[in-house]
C-alpha positions as CSV (number, residue, x, y, z in Angstrom):
1,X,0.0,0.0,0.0
2,X,2.8,2.3,-1.1
3,X,0.4,5.2,-2.0
4,X,-2.1,4.8,0.8
5,X,-3.8,8.1,1.6
6,X,-2.7,9.7,-1.7
7,X,-4.7,10.8,-4.7
8,X,-3.7,10.6,-8.3
9,X,-5.3,12.2,-11.3
10,X,-4.8,10.2,-14.5
11,X,-5.8,11.5,-17.9
12,X,-6.5,9.0,-20.6
13,X,-7.3,6.5,-17.8
14,X,-9.9,4.6,-19.8
15,X,-7.5,2.6,-22.0
16,X,-3.9,1.5,-22.5
17,X,-1.1,2.8,-20.3
18,X,-3.5,5.1,-18.5
19,X,-5.8,2.3,-17.4
20,X,-2.9,0.1,-16.4
21,X,-1.6,3.0,-14.3
22,X,-5.0,3.4,-12.7
23,X,-5.2,-0.2,-11.8
24,X,-1.7,-0.3,-10.4
25,X,-2.0,2.9,-8.3
26,X,-5.3,1.7,-6.9
27,X,-3.7,-1.7,-6.0
28,X,-1.0,0.2,-4.2
29,X,-3.5,2.3,-2.1
30,X,-4.1,5.5,-4.1
31,X,-7.4,7.1,-4.7
32,X,-7.7,7.4,-8.5
33,X,-9.4,10.3,-10.3
34,X,-9.8,9.1,-13.9
35,X,-10.3,11.5,-16.8
36,X,-11.3,10.0,-20.2
37,X,-13.4,10.9,-23.2
38,X,-15.4,7.7,-23.2
39,X,-17.9,7.3,-20.4
40,X,-18.1,3.5,-20.9
41,X,-14.4,3.1,-20.2
42,X,-14.8,5.2,-17.0
43,X,-17.7,3.2,-15.9
44,X,-15.7,0.0,-16.4
45,X,-12.7,1.3,-14.5
46,X,-14.9,2.5,-11.6
47,X,-16.4,-1.0,-11.4
48,X,-12.9,-2.4,-11.1
49,X,-11.3,0.0,-8.6
50,X,-13.9,2.4,-7.4
51,X,-12.3,5.4,-9.2
52,X,-13.8,8.8,-9.5
53,X,-14.9,9.4,-13.1
54,X,-14.6,12.7,-15.0
55,X,-15.7,12.6,-18.7
56,X,-14.0,15.2,-20.8
57,X,-12.8,15.8,-24.3
58,X,-9.2,17.1,-23.7
59,X,-8.9,18.5,-27.2
60,X,-11.0,21.4,-25.8
61,X,-8.9,23.6,-23.5
62,X,-11.9,24.8,-21.6
63,X,-13.0,21.3,-21.0
64,X,-9.5,20.3,-19.8
65,X,-9.5,23.2,-17.3
66,X,-13.0,22.3,-16.1
67,X,-12.0,18.6,-15.7
68,X,-8.9,19.5,-13.6
69,X,-11.0,21.9,-11.5
70,X,-13.5,19.1,-10.9
71,X,-10.7,16.7,-10.0
72,X,-9.7,19.1,-7.3
73,X,-6.4,18.8,-5.3
74,X,-4.3,15.7,-5.7
75,X,-0.9,14.4,-4.8
76,X,0.1,13.1,-8.2
77,X,-0.7,13.7,-11.9
78,X,-0.2,11.2,-14.8
79,X,-0.7,12.6,-18.3
80,X,-1.5,9.6,-20.4
81,X,-4.1,11.0,-22.8
82,X,-2.8,10.9,-26.3
83,X,-3.6,10.4,-30.0
84,X,-1.9,10.1,-33.3
85,X,-2.7,11.0,-36.9
86,X,-0.4,9.2,-39.3
87,X,0.8,11.9,-41.7
88,X,4.1,12.4,-43.4
89,X,5.8,15.7,-43.7
90,X,4.5,16.2,-47.2
91,X,1.0,15.1,-46.3
92,X,0.6,17.0,-43.0
93,X,-2.8,18.7,-42.7
94,X,-3.8,21.5,-40.3
95,X,-6.6,19.2,-39.0
96,X,-4.1,16.5,-38.2
97,X,-1.7,18.9,-36.6
98,X,-4.3,20.4,-34.4
99,X,-5.8,17.1,-33.3
100,X,-2.4,15.7,-32.2
101,X,-1.1,18.9,-30.6
102,X,-4.3,19.8,-28.9
103,X,-4.4,16.5,-27.0
104,X,-0.8,15.4,-26.7
105,X,0.8,18.7,-25.8
106,X,-1.7,21.5,-25.0
107,X,-4.0,19.4,-22.8
108,X,-1.0,18.0,-20.9
109,X,0.4,21.5,-20.3
110,X,-2.9,22.7,-19.1
111,X,-3.3,19.7,-16.8
112,X,0.2,20.4,-15.4
113,X,-0.5,24.1,-15.0
114,X,-3.7,23.5,-13.0
115,X,-2.1,20.7,-10.9
116,X,0.9,22.9,-10.2
117,X,-1.4,25.8,-9.1
118,X,-3.3,23.5,-6.8
119,X,-0.2,22.0,-5.2
120,X,1.5,25.4,-4.7
121,X,-1.7,26.7,-3.0
122,X,-1.7,23.6,-0.8
123,X,1.9,24.3,0.3
124,X,3.8,22.4,-2.4
125,X,5.0,18.9,-2.9
126,X,3.7,16.3,-5.3
127,X,4.8,14.7,-8.5
128,X,3.9,14.7,-12.2
129,X,4.7,12.0,-14.8
130,X,4.1,12.8,-18.5
131,X,4.0,10.0,-20.9
132,X,6.0,10.7,-24.1
133,X,7.5,8.2,-26.6
134,X,10.6,6.9,-28.2
135,X,9.1,8.6,-31.3
136,X,10.3,11.9,-29.8
137,X,13.9,10.6,-30.0
138,X,14.0,8.7,-33.3
139,X,12.5,9.5,-36.7
140,X,9.6,7.2,-37.6
141,X,7.9,7.7,-40.9
142,X,4.4,9.3,-40.8
143,X,4.8,10.4,-37.2
144,X,5.7,14.0,-37.9
145,X,3.2,15.7,-35.5
146,X,3.2,12.9,-33.0
147,X,7.0,13.1,-32.7
148,X,6.8,16.9,-32.4
149,X,4.2,16.7,-29.7
150,X,6.2,14.2,-27.6
151,X,9.5,15.9,-28.0
152,X,7.7,19.2,-27.1
153,X,6.3,17.7,-23.9
154,X,9.7,16.5,-22.8
155,X,11.1,20.0,-23.3
156,X,8.2,21.5,-21.5
157,X,8.6,19.0,-18.6
158,X,12.2,20.2,-18.1
159,X,10.9,23.8,-17.8
160,X,8.3,22.7,-15.3
161,X,10.8,20.8,-13.3
162,X,12.9,23.9,-13.0
163,X,9.9,26.2,-12.2
164,X,8.1,23.8,-9.8
165,X,11.3,22.5,-8.1
166,X,11.3,25.3,-5.5
167,X,7.8,24.2,-4.5
168,X,8.8,20.5,-4.0
169,X,7.0,19.4,-7.1
170,X,8.8,16.9,-9.3
171,X,8.2,16.5,-13.0
172,X,9.4,13.6,-15.1
173,X,8.6,11.7,-18.3
174,X,8.5,8.1,-19.3
175,X,9.2,7.4,-23.0
176,X,7.8,4.0,-23.9
177,X,8.5,1.9,-26.9
178,X,5.6,0.1,-28.7
179,X,3.4,-0.9,-25.8
180,X,1.0,-3.8,-26.3
181,X,-2.3,-2.2,-25.6
182,X,-5.4,-3.7,-27.2
183,X,-5.0,-1.5,-30.3
184,X,-1.3,-2.1,-30.5
185,X,-1.7,-5.9,-30.4
186,X,-3.9,-5.7,-33.5
187,X,-1.6,-3.2,-35.2
188,X,1.6,-5.2,-34.7
189,X,0.2,-8.8,-34.9
190,X,1.7,-9.3,-38.4
191,X,5.3,-10.6,-38.0
192,X,6.3,-9.1,-41.3
193,X,5.6,-5.7,-39.8
194,X,6.6,-6.3,-36.2
195,X,9.8,-8.3,-36.5
196,X,12.0,-5.6,-38.1
197,X,11.0,-3.3,-35.3
198,X,11.3,-5.9,-32.6
199,X,14.9,-6.9,-33.4
200,X,15.9,-3.3,-32.7
201,X,15.1,-4.0,-29.0
202,X,17.9,-5.9,-27.1
203,X,15.2,-7.7,-25.0
204,X,13.6,-8.8,-28.3
205,X,10.0,-7.9,-27.4
206,X,7.7,-4.9,-27.0
207,X,6.5,-3.5,-23.7
208,X,3.4,-4.5,-21.7
209,X,1.3,-1.7,-20.4
210,X,1.8,-2.9,-16.8
211,X,5.6,-2.5,-17.2
212,X,5.2,1.1,-18.2
213,X,2.8,1.6,-15.3
214,X,5.3,0.3,-12.8
215,X,7.9,2.8,-14.1
216,X,5.4,5.6,-13.7
217,X,4.6,4.5,-10.1
218,X,8.4,4.5,-9.3
219,X,8.8,8.0,-10.6
220,X,5.8,9.2,-8.6
221,X,7.0,7.6,-5.4
222,X,9.5,8.7,-2.8
223,X,11.9,6.1,-4.2
224,X,12.6,8.8,-6.9
225,X,12.7,11.7,-4.5
226,X,15.8,13.2,-6.1
227,X,14.7,12.6,-9.7
228,X,13.1,15.5,-11.6
229,X,13.4,16.8,-15.1
230,X,14.3,13.3,-16.3
231,X,13.1,11.2,-19.2
232,X,13.0,7.5,-18.5
233,X,13.0,5.3,-21.6
234,X,10.8,2.2,-21.0
235,X,12.0,0.7,-24.3
236,X,13.8,-2.6,-23.7
237,X,17.1,-0.9,-24.7
238,X,15.8,0.5,-28.0
239,X,17.4,4.0,-27.6
240,X,20.6,2.6,-26.2
241,X,21.8,0.7,-29.3
């Protein structure tokens, strides 16, 4: 019960890494405030762990601020909400750019801003983990805006670590490799597609959502009390070789 008596806000908590993080944090004693666009996902998560549900479309900045206000004060924030529009540099559209940046970058920054304001008003302390991607470190075809959003969030997280540090608020990122969420399993089930990517991982496999969640929990915890402004690759060694 590592997080007993603590509260965590998790955006994108309905699916994938966000849901895995919600399940793990609840199992370790935290009260989970789950923010997601899909009410059915929130209802299912609430049935599993008794989480508090906030339905919001984070592509809308006003809705993002309202969701954070409704969530109220918390000890931790995990920004897991994200999306992708597969477009190359030559094919990029304004609509694709706006969709990816609105959710992956602007919504995360607003959530951090509102969380930071609340923590400072409460006397400081707390921890944020922003979920980025190895796509912010390596050039993957058709991931132009996605890569820009994740690299931008890492840069912004370093700024926040500097500005929030005096208030005892730590800000870190995890950068996962391909993570086998339900959608990713379907997308990477063909060995012809997956094998060339998988062999670039020294561990010769992709990540499980629960493995990423455990890294997030570590960075939120006091075990990482001297870690801020860092990016932790959860990538089976992909970026190291």
